[in-house]
Backbone and ligand atoms as CSV (ligand in chain L), in Angstrom:
chain,resi,resn,atom,element,x,y,z
A,1,MET,N,N,128.230,78.187,126.249
A,1,MET,CA,C,126.984,77.549,126.025
A,1,MET,C,C,126.927,77.374,124.433
A,2,ASN,N,N,126.447,76.151,124.041
A,2,ASN,CA,C,126.308,75.879,122.661
A,2,ASN,C,C,124.977,75.389,122.218
A,3,LYS,N,N,124.011,75.317,123.096
A,3,LYS,CA,C,122.696,74.868,122.777
A,3,LYS,C,C,121.629,75.642,123.543
A,4,LEU,N,N,120.560,75.838,122.955
A,4,LEU,CA,C,119.403,76.562,123.634
A,4,LEU,C,C,118.096,75.952,123.114
A,5,ALA,N,N,117.232,75.673,124.095
A,5,ALA,CA,C,115.885,75.260,123.742
A,5,ALA,C,C,115.000,76.523,123.724
A,6,VAL,N,N,114.296,76.641,122.538
A,6,VAL,CA,C,113.368,77.890,122.470
A,6,VAL,C,C,111.965,77.325,122.107
A,7,HIS,N,N,111.039,77.398,123.060
A,7,HIS,CA,C,109.669,76.878,122.854
A,7,HIS,C,C,109.723,75.414,122.290
A,8,GLY,N,N,110.540,74.563,122.934
A,8,GLY,CA,C,110.591,73.160,122.384
A,8,GLY,C,C,111.327,72.913,121.113
A,9,LYS,N,N,111.933,74.009,120.517
A,9,LYS,CA,C,112.795,73.954,119.406
A,9,LYS,C,C,114.245,74.062,119.760
A,10,ASN,N,N,115.124,73.631,118.912
A,10,ASN,CA,C,116.589,73.701,119.323
A,10,ASN,C,C,117.386,74.644,118.402
A,11,LEU,N,N,118.205,75.391,119.101
A,11,LEU,CA,C,119.270,76.188,118.471
A,11,LEU,C,C,120.563,75.680,118.891
A,12,GLU,N,N,121.448,75.329,117.961
A,12,GLU,CA,C,122.705,74.704,118.383
A,12,GLU,C,C,123.847,75.498,117.553
A,13,LEU,N,N,125.041,75.527,118.283
A,13,LEU,CA,C,126.228,76.131,117.663
A,13,LEU,C,C,127.197,74.957,117.468
A,14,ILE,N,N,127.817,74.925,116.212
A,14,ILE,CA,C,128.605,73.814,115.852
A,14,ILE,C,C,129.833,74.369,115.154
A,15,LEU,N,N,130.984,73.749,115.448
A,15,LEU,CA,C,132.185,74.119,114.724
A,15,LEU,C,C,132.375,73.183,113.608
A,16,GLY,N,N,132.509,73.742,112.332
A,16,GLY,CA,C,132.680,72.792,111.235
A,16,GLY,C,C,132.510,73.535,109.874
A,17,ASN,N,N,132.476,72.660,108.881
A,17,ASN,CA,C,132.401,73.028,107.439
A,17,ASN,C,C,130.891,72.728,107.097
A,18,ILE,N,N,130.150,73.777,106.712
A,18,ILE,CA,C,128.705,73.630,106.503
A,18,ILE,C,C,128.454,72.689,105.236
A,19,THR,N,N,129.396,72.596,104.426
A,19,THR,CA,C,129.157,71.658,103.254
A,19,THR,C,C,129.133,70.173,103.612
A,20,ARG,N,N,129.638,69.883,104.859
A,20,ARG,CA,C,129.614,68.506,105.397
A,20,ARG,C,C,128.412,68.358,106.365
A,21,HIS,N,N,127.614,69.328,106.483
A,21,HIS,CA,C,126.497,69.309,107.536
A,21,HIS,C,C,125.240,68.758,106.890
A,22,SER,N,N,124.436,68.160,107.703
A,22,SER,CA,C,123.121,67.613,107.284
A,22,SER,C,C,121.978,68.424,107.854
A,23,ALA,N,N,121.137,68.885,106.933
A,23,ALA,CA,C,119.927,69.659,107.346
A,23,ALA,C,C,118.951,69.680,106.165
A,24,ASP,N,N,117.749,70.008,106.432
A,24,ASP,CA,C,116.713,70.138,105.307
A,24,ASP,C,C,117.236,71.257,104.408
A,25,ALA,N,N,117.640,72.375,105.020
A,25,ALA,CA,C,118.081,73.457,104.168
A,25,ALA,C,C,119.476,73.933,104.746
A,26,ILE,N,N,120.390,74.156,103.797
A,26,ILE,CA,C,121.722,74.760,104.103
A,26,ILE,C,C,121.663,76.168,103.535
A,27,VAL,N,N,122.128,77.119,104.288
A,27,VAL,CA,C,121.961,78.497,103.846
A,27,VAL,C,C,123.429,78.856,103.323
A,28,ASN,N,N,123.324,79.575,102.218
A,28,ASN,CA,C,124.583,80.197,101.611
A,28,ASN,C,C,124.598,81.624,101.728
A,29,ALA,N,N,125.834,82.137,102.176
A,29,ALA,CA,C,126.065,83.578,102.175
A,29,ALA,C,C,126.558,84.014,100.816
A,30,ALA,N,N,125.528,84.339,99.972
A,30,ALA,CA,C,125.810,84.579,98.555
A,30,ALA,C,C,125.895,86.051,98.298
A,31,ASN,N,N,125.828,86.471,97.060
A,31,ASN,CA,C,125.805,87.870,96.676
A,31,ASN,C,C,124.542,88.072,95.843
A,32,SER,N,N,124.165,89.365,95.612
A,32,SER,CA,C,122.868,89.656,95.001
A,32,SER,C,C,122.743,89.119,93.545
A,33,ARG,N,N,123.870,89.008,92.852
A,33,ARG,CA,C,123.788,88.539,91.505
A,33,ARG,C,C,123.762,86.975,91.419
A,34,LEU,N,N,123.994,86.255,92.549
A,34,LEU,CA,C,123.918,84.886,92.615
A,34,LEU,C,C,124.955,84.238,91.627
A,35,VAL,N,N,126.080,84.824,91.583
A,35,VAL,CA,C,127.072,84.370,90.580
A,35,VAL,C,C,128.193,83.457,91.214
A,36,GLY,N,N,128.045,83.154,92.428
A,36,GLY,CA,C,129.076,82.354,93.112
A,36,GLY,C,C,130.160,83.361,93.557
A,37,GLY,N,N,131.156,82.726,94.318
A,37,GLY,CA,C,132.225,83.612,94.797
A,37,GLY,C,C,133.174,82.783,95.591
A,38,GLY,N,N,133.863,83.368,96.590
A,38,GLY,CA,C,134.742,82.600,97.413
A,38,GLY,C,C,134.006,82.224,98.728
A,39,GLY,N,N,134.728,82.103,99.821
A,39,GLY,CA,C,134.210,81.798,101.138
A,39,GLY,C,C,133.266,80.619,101.130
A,40,VAL,N,N,132.186,80.747,101.911
A,40,VAL,CA,C,131.284,79.673,102.023
A,40,VAL,C,C,130.482,79.499,100.717
A,41,ASP,N,N,130.225,80.500,99.928
A,41,ASP,CA,C,129.673,80.425,98.697
A,41,ASP,C,C,130.386,79.523,97.656
A,42,GLY,N,N,131.649,79.807,97.578
A,42,GLY,CA,C,132.529,78.943,96.739
A,42,GLY,C,C,132.485,77.518,97.216
A,43,ALA,N,N,132.635,77.313,98.511
A,43,ALA,CA,C,132.681,75.857,99.004
A,43,ALA,C,C,131.380,75.166,98.782
A,44,ILE,N,N,130.303,75.818,98.872
A,44,ILE,CA,C,128.895,75.179,98.625
A,44,ILE,C,C,128.792,74.719,97.192
A,45,HIS,N,N,129.335,75.669,96.250
A,45,HIS,CA,C,129.101,75.303,94.828
A,45,HIS,C,C,130.081,74.163,94.405
A,46,VAL,N,N,131.350,74.202,95.012
A,46,VAL,CA,C,132.217,73.111,94.758
A,46,VAL,C,C,131.703,71.791,95.206
A,47,ALA,N,N,131.224,71.768,96.467
A,47,ALA,CA,C,130.801,70.558,97.089
A,47,ALA,C,C,129.409,70.040,96.498
A,48,GLY,N,N,128.586,70.999,96.252
A,48,GLY,CA,C,127.181,70.667,95.786
A,48,GLY,C,C,127.137,70.358,94.343
A,49,GLY,N,N,128.078,70.875,93.515
A,49,GLY,CA,C,128.068,70.584,92.070
A,49,GLY,C,C,127.279,71.648,91.342
A,50,PRO,N,N,127.409,71.466,89.969
A,50,PRO,CA,C,126.973,72.637,89.007
A,50,PRO,C,C,125.546,72.864,88.966
A,51,GLU,N,N,124.646,71.904,89.417
A,51,GLU,CA,C,123.212,72.068,89.405
A,51,GLU,C,C,122.846,73.259,90.116
A,52,ILE,N,N,123.577,73.584,91.221
A,52,ILE,CA,C,123.156,74.673,92.133
A,52,ILE,C,C,123.302,75.988,91.297
A,53,LEU,N,N,124.496,76.191,90.706
A,53,LEU,CA,C,124.705,77.420,89.862
A,53,LEU,C,C,123.776,77.516,88.777
A,54,ALA,N,N,123.406,76.423,88.140
A,54,ALA,CA,C,122.471,76.368,87.016
A,54,ALA,C,C,121.147,77.001,87.559
A,55,GLU,N,N,120.669,76.529,88.611
A,55,GLU,CA,C,119.396,77.118,89.171
A,55,GLU,C,C,119.613,78.551,89.537
A,56,CYS,N,N,120.774,78.933,90.005
A,56,CYS,CA,C,120.945,80.386,90.318
A,56,CYS,C,C,120.886,81.330,89.104
A,57,ASP,N,N,121.472,80.701,88.030
A,57,ASP,CA,C,121.435,81.369,86.696
A,57,ASP,C,C,119.997,81.590,86.252
A,58,ARG,N,N,119.155,80.520,86.390
A,58,ARG,CA,C,117.799,80.650,85.954
A,58,ARG,C,C,117.060,81.713,86.825
A,59,ILE,N,N,117.290,81.740,88.108
A,59,ILE,CA,C,116.689,82.700,89.012
A,59,ILE,C,C,117.068,84.086,88.645
A,60,ARG,N,N,118.335,84.275,88.254
A,60,ARG,CA,C,118.824,85.577,87.898
A,60,ARG,C,C,118.140,86.063,86.642
A,61,SER,N,N,117.995,85.111,85.665
A,61,SER,CA,C,117.401,85.536,84.394
A,61,SER,C,C,115.926,85.855,84.652
A,62,GLU,N,N,115.264,85.083,85.501
A,62,GLU,CA,C,113.775,85.321,85.712
A,62,GLU,C,C,113.521,86.506,86.613
A,63,GLN,N,N,114.331,86.676,87.658
A,63,GLN,CA,C,113.875,87.779,88.657
A,63,GLN,C,C,115.095,88.686,88.967
A,64,GLY,N,N,116.171,88.664,88.267
A,64,GLY,CA,C,117.277,89.579,88.398
A,64,GLY,C,C,118.070,89.333,89.645
A,65,GLY,N,N,118.140,88.090,90.270
A,65,GLY,CA,C,119.011,87.819,91.407
A,65,GLY,C,C,118.252,87.883,92.720
A,66,CYS,N,N,118.980,88.346,93.723
A,66,CYS,CA,C,118.435,88.295,95.111
A,66,CYS,C,C,118.783,89.612,95.778
A,67,PRO,N,N,117.721,90.411,96.130
A,67,PRO,CA,C,118.062,91.655,96.847
A,67,PRO,C,C,118.760,91.532,98.186
A,68,THR,N,N,119.500,92.423,98.579
A,68,THR,CA,C,120.211,92.336,99.897
A,68,THR,C,C,119.068,92.143,100.970
A,69,GLY,N,N,119.326,91.225,101.921
A,69,GLY,CA,C,118.249,90.931,102.897
A,69,GLY,C,C,117.201,89.901,102.413
A,70,GLY,N,N,117.165,89.555,101.191
A,70,GLY,CA,C,116.209,88.577,100.575
A,70,GLY,C,C,116.904,87.142,100.530
A,71,ALA,N,N,116.091,86.197,99.992
A,71,ALA,CA,C,116.592,84.861,99.966
A,71,ALA,C,C,115.897,84.205,98.745
A,72,VAL,N,N,116.647,83.310,98.162
A,72,VAL,CA,C,116.062,82.399,97.098
A,72,VAL,C,C,116.421,80.976,97.320
A,73,ILE,N,N,115.759,80.003,96.759
A,73,ILE,CA,C,115.909,78.611,97.074
A,73,ILE,C,C,116.252,77.803,95.807
A,74,THR,N,N,117.235,76.835,95.980
A,74,THR,CA,C,117.656,75.919,94.889
A,74,THR,C,C,117.732,74.494,95.421
A,75,THR,N,N,118.037,73.667,94.451
A,75,THR,CA,C,118.441,72.283,94.813
A,75,THR,C,C,119.604,72.356,95.713
A,76,ALA,N,N,119.982,71.241,96.447
A,76,ALA,CA,C,121.177,71.207,97.231
A,76,ALA,C,C,122.241,70.439,96.514
A,77,GLY,N,N,121.908,69.923,95.243
A,77,GLY,CA,C,122.825,69.094,94.460
A,77,GLY,C,C,123.325,67.949,95.279
A,78,ARG,N,N,124.693,67.786,95.419
A,78,ARG,CA,C,125.231,66.586,96.166
A,78,ARG,C,C,125.356,66.893,97.621
A,79,LEU,N,N,124.929,68.036,98.164
A,79,LEU,CA,C,125.022,68.249,99.602
A,79,LEU,C,C,123.979,67.345,100.326
A,80,ASP,N,N,124.226,67.081,101.628
A,80,ASP,CA,C,123.313,66.309,102.495
A,80,ASP,C,C,122.174,67.195,102.938
A,81,ALA,N,N,121.323,67.666,101.978
A,81,ALA,CA,C,120.274,68.578,102.341
A,81,ALA,C,C,119.279,68.522,101.163
A,82,LYS,N,N,118.022,69.060,101.450
A,82,LYS,CA,C,116.961,69.039,100.320
A,82,LYS,C,C,117.248,70.297,99.506
A,83,PHE,N,N,117.625,71.455,100.120
A,83,PHE,CA,C,117.662,72.656,99.523
A,83,PHE,C,C,118.891,73.484,99.948
A,84,VAL,N,N,119.337,74.385,99.044
A,84,VAL,CA,C,120.266,75.407,99.534
A,84,VAL,C,C,119.409,76.755,99.453
A,85,ILE,N,N,119.387,77.494,100.546
A,85,ILE,CA,C,118.781,78.790,100.575
A,85,ILE,C,C,119.894,79.861,100.422
A,86,HIS,N,N,119.845,80.627,99.373
A,86,HIS,CA,C,120.893,81.686,99.158
A,86,HIS,C,C,120.402,82.989,99.688
A,87,THR,N,N,121.153,83.590,100.471
A,87,THR,CA,C,120.765,85.024,100.943
A,87,THR,C,C,121.963,85.932,100.652
A,88,ALA,N,N,121.661,87.212,100.278
A,88,ALA,CA,C,122.651,88.144,100.138
A,88,ALA,C,C,122.645,89.037,101.401
A,89,GLY,N,N,123.620,88.841,102.189
A,89,GLY,CA,C,123.755,89.676,103.437
A,89,GLY,C,C,124.284,91.130,103.006
A,90,PRO,N,N,124.161,92.062,103.957
A,90,PRO,CA,C,124.769,93.359,103.644
A,90,PRO,C,C,126.257,93.460,103.671
A,91,VAL,N,N,126.878,94.292,102.853
A,91,VAL,CA,C,128.340,94.682,103.014
A,91,VAL,C,C,128.363,95.669,104.146
A,92,TRP,N,N,129.260,95.391,105.093
A,92,TRP,CA,C,129.485,96.409,106.219
A,92,TRP,C,C,130.168,97.697,105.724
A,93,ARG,N,N,129.467,98.784,105.864
A,93,ARG,CA,C,130.037,100.092,105.487
A,93,ARG,C,C,130.081,101.065,106.554
A,94,GLY,N,N,130.236,100.560,107.809
A,94,GLY,CA,C,130.398,101.455,108.950
A,94,GLY,C,C,129.245,101.426,109.889
A,95,GLY,N,N,128.055,100.914,109.393
A,95,GLY,CA,C,127.005,100.796,110.306
A,95,GLY,C,C,125.861,101.861,110.091
A,96,GLY,N,N,126.088,102.769,109.243
A,96,GLY,CA,C,125.141,103.923,108.987
A,96,GLY,C,C,124.067,103.692,107.974
A,97,ILE,N,N,124.068,102.556,107.324
A,97,ILE,CA,C,123.113,102.389,106.274
A,97,ILE,C,C,122.210,101.134,106.521
A,98,ASP,N,N,121.908,101.071,107.773
A,98,ASP,CA,C,120.985,99.947,108.326
A,98,ASP,C,C,121.514,98.541,107.959
A,99,GLU,N,N,122.863,98.362,108.043
A,99,GLU,CA,C,123.376,96.980,107.849
A,99,GLU,C,C,122.772,96.027,108.859
A,100,ALA,N,N,122.445,96.530,110.109
A,100,ALA,CA,C,122.005,95.562,111.077
A,100,ALA,C,C,120.520,95.126,110.714
A,101,GLY,N,N,119.673,96.002,110.238
A,101,GLY,CA,C,118.417,95.689,109.869
A,101,GLY,C,C,118.396,94.741,108.704
A,102,LEU,N,N,119.338,95.072,107.699
A,102,LEU,CA,C,119.366,94.076,106.557
A,102,LEU,C,C,119.868,92.741,106.878
A,103,LEU,N,N,120.781,92.674,107.870
A,103,LEU,CA,C,121.318,91.317,108.202
A,103,LEU,C,C,120.219,90.486,108.856
A,104,ALA,N,N,119.438,91.224,109.788
A,104,ALA,CA,C,118.293,90.514,110.433
A,104,ALA,C,C,117.302,90.033,109.404
A,105,CYS,N,N,117.093,90.819,108.351
A,105,CYS,CA,C,116.182,90.525,107.186
A,105,CYS,C,C,116.696,89.346,106.494
A,106,SER,N,N,117.969,89.167,106.295
A,106,SER,CA,C,118.511,87.895,105.655
A,106,SER,C,C,118.109,86.694,106.481
A,107,TYR,N,N,118.371,86.712,107.758
A,107,TYR,CA,C,118.027,85.551,108.530
A,107,TYR,C,C,116.508,85.269,108.468
A,108,ARG,N,N,115.685,86.285,108.600
A,108,ARG,CA,C,114.234,86.100,108.576
A,108,ARG,C,C,113.779,85.504,107.174
A,109,SER,N,N,114.315,86.142,106.100
A,109,SER,CA,C,113.955,85.672,104.799
A,109,SER,C,C,114.231,84.211,104.608
A,110,CYS,N,N,115.445,83.790,105.110
A,110,CYS,CA,C,115.826,82.333,104.918
A,110,CYS,C,C,114.861,81.423,105.696
A,111,LEU,N,N,114.541,81.868,106.914
A,111,LEU,CA,C,113.618,80.935,107.702
A,111,LEU,C,C,112.210,81.005,107.136
A,112,GLU,N,N,111.753,82.113,106.648
A,112,GLU,CA,C,110.445,82.188,105.952
A,112,GLU,C,C,110.430,81.219,104.793
A,113,LEU,N,N,111.409,81.251,103.966
A,113,LEU,CA,C,111.489,80.494,102.733
A,113,LEU,C,C,111.607,78.956,103.151
A,114,ALA,N,N,112.429,78.687,104.196
A,114,ALA,CA,C,112.496,77.282,104.693
A,114,ALA,C,C,111.204,76.753,105.117
A,115,GLU,N,N,110.493,77.551,105.831
A,115,GLU,CA,C,109.128,77.106,106.399
A,115,GLU,C,C,108.186,76.923,105.179
A,116,LYS,N,N,108.176,77.807,104.225
A,116,LYS,CA,C,107.299,77.650,103.059
A,116,LYS,C,C,107.572,76.327,102.334
A,117,ASN,N,N,108.900,75.855,102.413
A,117,ASN,CA,C,109.284,74.662,101.690
A,117,ASN,C,C,109.306,73.445,102.632
A,118,ASN,N,N,108.590,73.543,103.812
A,118,ASN,CA,C,108.447,72.436,104.729
A,118,ASN,C,C,109.705,71.941,105.302
A,119,CYS,N,N,110.665,72.810,105.404
A,119,CYS,CA,C,111.972,72.314,106.016
A,119,CYS,C,C,111.836,72.463,107.540
A,120,ARG,N,N,112.264,71.343,108.212
A,120,ARG,CA,C,112.213,71.380,109.680
A,120,ARG,C,C,113.517,71.714,110.274
A,121,SER,N,N,114.585,71.616,109.518
A,121,SER,CA,C,115.940,71.906,110.091
A,121,SER,C,C,116.649,72.819,109.147
A,122,VAL,N,N,117.369,73.791,109.552
A,122,VAL,CA,C,118.074,74.805,108.776
A,122,VAL,C,C,119.497,74.976,109.401
A,123,ALA,N,N,120.513,75.031,108.516
A,123,ALA,CA,C,121.916,75.332,109.012
A,123,ALA,C,C,122.379,76.602,108.396
A,124,PHE,N,N,122.844,77.509,109.231
A,124,PHE,CA,C,123.338,78.851,108.749
A,124,PHE,C,C,124.876,78.921,108.947
A,125,PRO,N,N,125.504,79.525,107.996
A,125,PRO,CA,C,126.893,80.078,108.294
A,125,PRO,C,C,126.754,81.369,108.986
A,126,SER,N,N,127.856,82.037,109.260
A,126,SER,CA,C,127.844,83.379,109.876
A,126,SER,C,C,127.757,84.436,108.710
A,127,ILE,N,N,126.622,84.821,108.349
A,127,ILE,CA,C,126.332,85.630,107.148
A,127,ILE,C,C,127.024,87.017,107.280
A,128,SER,N,N,127.685,87.433,106.269
A,128,SER,CA,C,128.248,88.772,106.160
A,128,SER,C,C,129.574,88.982,106.961
A,129,THR,N,N,130.075,88.014,107.687
A,129,THR,CA,C,131.179,88.291,108.517
A,129,THR,C,C,132.512,87.907,107.981
A,130,GLY,N,N,132.533,87.464,106.612
A,130,GLY,CA,C,133.772,87.243,105.974
A,130,GLY,C,C,134.089,88.371,105.009
A,131,VAL,N,N,134.009,88.144,103.768
A,131,VAL,CA,C,134.278,89.074,102.696
A,131,VAL,C,C,133.452,90.369,102.941
A,132,TYR,N,N,132.284,90.264,103.466
A,132,TYR,CA,C,131.496,91.450,103.617
A,132,TYR,C,C,131.725,92.281,104.970
A,133,ARG,N,N,132.674,91.747,105.723
A,133,ARG,CA,C,133.348,92.505,106.828
A,133,ARG,C,C,132.422,92.966,107.955
A,134,PHE,N,N,131.223,92.381,108.106
A,134,PHE,CA,C,130.358,92.821,109.213
A,134,PHE,C,C,131.030,92.411,110.548
A,135,PRO,N,N,131.214,93.197,111.504
A,135,PRO,CA,C,131.890,92.862,112.701
A,135,PRO,C,C,131.221,91.692,113.415
A,136,ILE,N,N,132.014,90.696,113.746
A,136,ILE,CA,C,131.554,89.383,114.157
A,136,ILE,C,C,130.543,89.425,115.364
A,137,GLU,N,N,130.969,90.224,116.341
A,137,GLU,CA,C,130.117,90.243,117.601
A,137,GLU,C,C,128.730,90.859,117.357
A,138,LYS,N,N,128.744,91.934,116.586
A,138,LYS,CA,C,127.462,92.586,116.244
A,138,LYS,C,C,126.630,91.621,115.355
A,139,ALA,N,N,127.285,91.007,114.437
A,139,ALA,CA,C,126.621,90.141,113.544
A,139,ALA,C,C,126.012,88.875,114.343
A,140,ALA,N,N,126.757,88.302,115.250
A,140,ALA,CA,C,126.379,87.186,115.990
A,140,ALA,C,C,125.159,87.459,116.884
A,141,ARG,N,N,125.145,88.699,117.463
A,141,ARG,CA,C,124.033,89.100,118.274
A,141,ARG,C,C,122.757,89.191,117.429
A,142,ILE,N,N,122.892,89.798,116.240
A,142,ILE,CA,C,121.762,89.914,115.349
A,142,ILE,C,C,121.264,88.518,114.985
A,143,ALA,N,N,122.207,87.629,114.577
A,143,ALA,CA,C,121.859,86.322,114.068
A,143,ALA,C,C,121.173,85.551,115.128
A,144,VAL,N,N,121.738,85.479,116.333
A,144,VAL,CA,C,121.115,84.602,117.447
A,144,VAL,C,C,119.789,85.203,117.807
A,145,ARG,N,N,119.634,86.455,118.041
A,145,ARG,CA,C,118.362,87.012,118.457
A,145,ARG,C,C,117.302,86.930,117.445
A,146,THR,N,N,117.676,87.144,116.138
A,146,THR,CA,C,116.662,86.984,115.069
A,146,THR,C,C,116.161,85.565,115.063
A,147,VAL,N,N,117.090,84.677,115.084
A,147,VAL,CA,C,116.729,83.189,114.980
A,147,VAL,C,C,115.822,82.830,116.153
A,148,ILE,N,N,116.137,83.311,117.388
A,148,ILE,CA,C,115.312,82.961,118.506
A,148,ILE,C,C,113.961,83.468,118.303
A,149,ASP,N,N,113.779,84.744,117.851
A,149,ASP,CA,C,112.431,85.264,117.622
A,149,ASP,C,C,111.697,84.461,116.586
A,150,GLU,N,N,112.342,84.074,115.508
A,150,GLU,CA,C,111.709,83.272,114.430
A,150,GLU,C,C,111.269,81.889,114.865
A,151,LEU,N,N,112.219,81.235,115.666
A,151,LEU,CA,C,111.841,79.915,116.121
A,151,LEU,C,C,110.543,79.961,116.951
A,152,LYS,N,N,110.304,81.044,117.669
A,152,LYS,CA,C,109.057,81.055,118.486
A,152,LYS,C,C,107.860,80.951,117.640
A,153,ARG,N,N,107.933,81.475,116.409
A,153,ARG,CA,C,106.665,81.568,115.587
A,153,ARG,C,C,106.613,80.732,114.294
A,154,ARG,N,N,107.697,79.986,114.027
A,154,ARG,CA,C,107.715,79.216,112.791
A,154,ARG,C,C,107.734,77.724,113.101
A,155,ALA,N,N,107.240,76.944,112.065
A,155,ALA,CA,C,107.215,75.465,112.224
A,155,ALA,C,C,108.603,74.895,111.828
A,156,ILE,N,N,109.613,75.451,112.442
A,156,ILE,CA,C,110.957,74.922,112.147
A,156,ILE,C,C,111.507,74.441,113.492
A,157,GLU,N,N,112.034,73.215,113.514
A,157,GLU,CA,C,112.298,72.529,114.794
A,157,GLU,C,C,113.838,72.688,115.189
A,158,ARG,N,N,114.644,72.906,114.153
A,158,ARG,CA,C,116.157,72.945,114.575
A,158,ARG,C,C,116.827,73.989,113.696
A,159,VAL,N,N,117.560,74.828,114.276
A,159,VAL,CA,C,118.548,75.734,113.612
A,159,VAL,C,C,119.934,75.534,114.141
A,160,ASP,N,N,120.839,75.246,113.264
A,160,ASP,CA,C,122.240,75.078,113.641
A,160,ASP,C,C,123.042,76.249,113.039
A,161,PHE,N,N,123.877,76.868,113.774
A,161,PHE,CA,C,124.900,77.769,113.224
A,161,PHE,C,C,126.121,76.987,113.085
A,162,VAL,N,N,126.613,76.842,111.817
A,162,VAL,CA,C,127.894,76.045,111.673
A,162,VAL,C,C,128.999,77.048,111.440
A,163,LEU,N,N,129.820,77.149,112.468
A,163,LEU,CA,C,130.908,78.276,112.553
A,163,LEU,C,C,132.163,77.559,112.086
A,164,PHE,N,N,132.919,78.353,111.276
A,164,PHE,CA,C,134.060,77.792,110.576
A,164,PHE,C,C,135.331,77.859,111.426
A,165,THR,N,N,135.432,78.784,112.394
A,165,THR,CA,C,136.644,78.840,113.123
A,165,THR,C,C,136.277,78.831,114.627
A,166,SER,N,N,137.154,78.393,115.469
A,166,SER,CA,C,136.874,78.352,116.960
A,166,SER,C,C,136.730,79.746,117.433
A,167,ALA,N,N,137.382,80.755,116.948
A,167,ALA,CA,C,137.178,82.098,117.368
A,167,ALA,C,C,135.754,82.594,117.094
A,168,ASP,N,N,135.220,82.244,115.884
A,168,ASP,CA,C,133.777,82.662,115.650
A,168,ASP,C,C,132.905,81.930,116.629
A,169,LEU,N,N,133.182,80.593,116.763
A,169,LEU,CA,C,132.336,79.800,117.729
A,169,LEU,C,C,132.315,80.432,119.100
A,170,ALA,N,N,133.497,80.857,119.529
A,170,ALA,CA,C,133.560,81.480,120.970
A,170,ALA,C,C,132.656,82.664,121.018
A,171,VAL,N,N,132.655,83.568,119.942
A,171,VAL,CA,C,131.831,84.728,119.996
A,171,VAL,C,C,130.400,84.311,120.030
A,172,TYR,N,N,129.973,83.375,119.170
A,172,TYR,CA,C,128.546,83.011,119.089
A,172,TYR,C,C,128.176,82.305,120.520
A,173,GLU,N,N,129.024,81.624,121.127
A,173,GLU,CA,C,128.729,80.994,122.406
A,173,GLU,C,C,128.454,82.088,123.494
A,174,LYS,N,N,129.331,83.165,123.470
A,174,LYS,CA,C,129.107,84.261,124.459
A,174,LYS,C,C,127.772,84.917,124.210
A,175,VAL,N,N,127.491,85.135,122.918
A,175,VAL,CA,C,126.226,85.940,122.479
A,175,VAL,C,C,124.989,85.037,122.884
A,176,LEU,N,N,125.091,83.687,122.756
A,176,LEU,CA,C,123.979,82.793,123.027
A,176,LEU,C,C,123.769,82.804,124.481
A,177,GLU,N,N,124.825,82.870,125.292
A,177,GLU,CA,C,124.662,82.869,126.709
A,177,GLU,C,C,123.862,84.225,127.220
A,178,GLU,N,N,124.327,85.328,126.637
A,178,GLU,CA,C,123.617,86.554,126.922
A,178,GLU,C,C,122.144,86.508,126.523
A,179,ALA,N,N,121.928,85.947,125.310
A,179,ALA,CA,C,120.421,85.824,124.881
A,179,ALA,C,C,119.643,84.907,125.772
A,180,ALA,N,N,120.257,83.871,126.228
A,180,ALA,CA,C,119.558,82.875,127.171
A,180,ALA,C,C,119.293,83.610,128.535
A,181,ARG,N,N,120.169,84.399,129.006
A,181,ARG,CA,C,119.991,85.187,130.256
A,181,ARG,C,C,118.797,86.128,130.075
A,182,ASP,N,N,118.745,86.846,128.938
A,182,ASP,CA,C,117.673,87.750,128.669
A,182,ASP,C,C,116.322,87.086,128.540
A,183,MET,N,N,116.328,85.781,128.231
A,183,MET,CA,C,115.071,85.087,128.059
A,183,MET,C,C,114.405,84.629,129.419
A,184,GLN,N,N,115.234,84.702,130.480
A,184,GLN,CA,C,114.793,84.177,131.773
A,184,GLN,C,C,113.889,85.171,132.458
L,1,LIG,N1,N,131.436,76.399,106.306
L,1,LIG,C1,C,131.023,77.235,107.217
L,1,LIG,N2,N,131.440,78.599,107.248
L,1,LIG,C2,C,132.351,78.988,106.321
L,1,LIG,C3,C,132.834,78.069,105.322
L,1,LIG,C4,C,132.305,76.758,105.312
L,1,LIG,N3,N,132.713,75.860,104.465
L,1,LIG,N4,N,133.697,78.859,104.536
L,1,LIG,C5,C,133.689,80.078,105.027
L,1,LIG,N5,N,132.950,80.154,106.050
L,1,LIG,C6,C,132.600,81.349,106.992
L,1,LIG,C7,C,133.656,82.394,107.028
L,1,LIG,O1,O,134.687,82.050,107.950
L,1,LIG,C8,C,132.826,83.577,107.528
L,1,LIG,O2,O,132.756,83.503,108.947
L,1,LIG,O3,O,131.436,81.927,106.469
L,1,LIG,C9,C,131.357,83.249,106.961
L,1,LIG,C10,C,130.966,84.190,105.944
L,1,LIG,O4,O,132.029,84.596,105.096
L,1,LIG,P1,P,131.905,84.718,103.581
L,1,LIG,O5,O,131.748,83.340,102.957
L,1,LIG,O6,O,133.004,85.594,103.121
L,1,LIG,O7,O,130.431,85.498,103.304
L,1,LIG,P2,P,130.079,87.023,103.411
L,1,LIG,O8,O,130.930,87.767,104.321
L,1,LIG,O9,O,128.573,87.016,103.607
L,1,LIG,O10,O,130.450,87.608,102.030
L,1,LIG,C11,C,129.632,87.216,100.845
L,1,LIG,O11,O,131.548,86.625,99.612
L,1,LIG,O12,O,132.057,84.571,98.626
L,1,LIG,C12,C,131.510,85.765,98.381
L,1,LIG,O13,O,129.829,85.359,96.739
L,1,LIG,C13,C,130.021,85.729,98.093
L,1,LIG,O14,O,130.139,87.901,97.321
L,1,LIG,C14,C,129.670,87.113,98.361
L,1,LIG,C15,C,130.489,87.489,99.616
């Protein structure tokens, strides 16, 4: 299953590169210092151009970066989006320091900020499941369930998860199916 309707809104799973995706807001799996990095963060800065990092630098000097589970918003530069929303997901350290709660917080913070900025569509990568080593199935379950809950109460019409590998997509498909069953 790769699509779910939630209260007339759409959640969709897509295989691809998020830097080529079109949405009002594209989410970046960043770090707390907003200094750029590898993975999806590196790809977004390369494709979007230097304006994005310049705004991250300004945010860091004004408010010291982005706490884990929080989110900040910048221009999307050359990306096909109005904004990039940067969130710092938790580093997986075995599950004992509320990594699950912090990951849910990341998704919620992004959607709250998207709504505040009148975004109707938001695209997420799989936050924390690369360099930060959050186990993919646990992370997918938190991602999908948190987004479903938020879609019910926010003025956001579409959320896409843009998954980079077919293995990740398969995990998200399984988790979406479970969540859809639970909604019935
Ligand atoms: N489009 C979509 N997904 C991507 C892309 C892309 N272009 N590139 C990588 N990914 C996927 C990875 O396959 C992984 O599933 O994004 C997911 C998140 O992986 P990371 O980018 O490593 O992010 P994360 O685990 O949250 O680690 C964040 O990595 O790059 C640094 O600055 C970043 O320090 C921060 C840390």
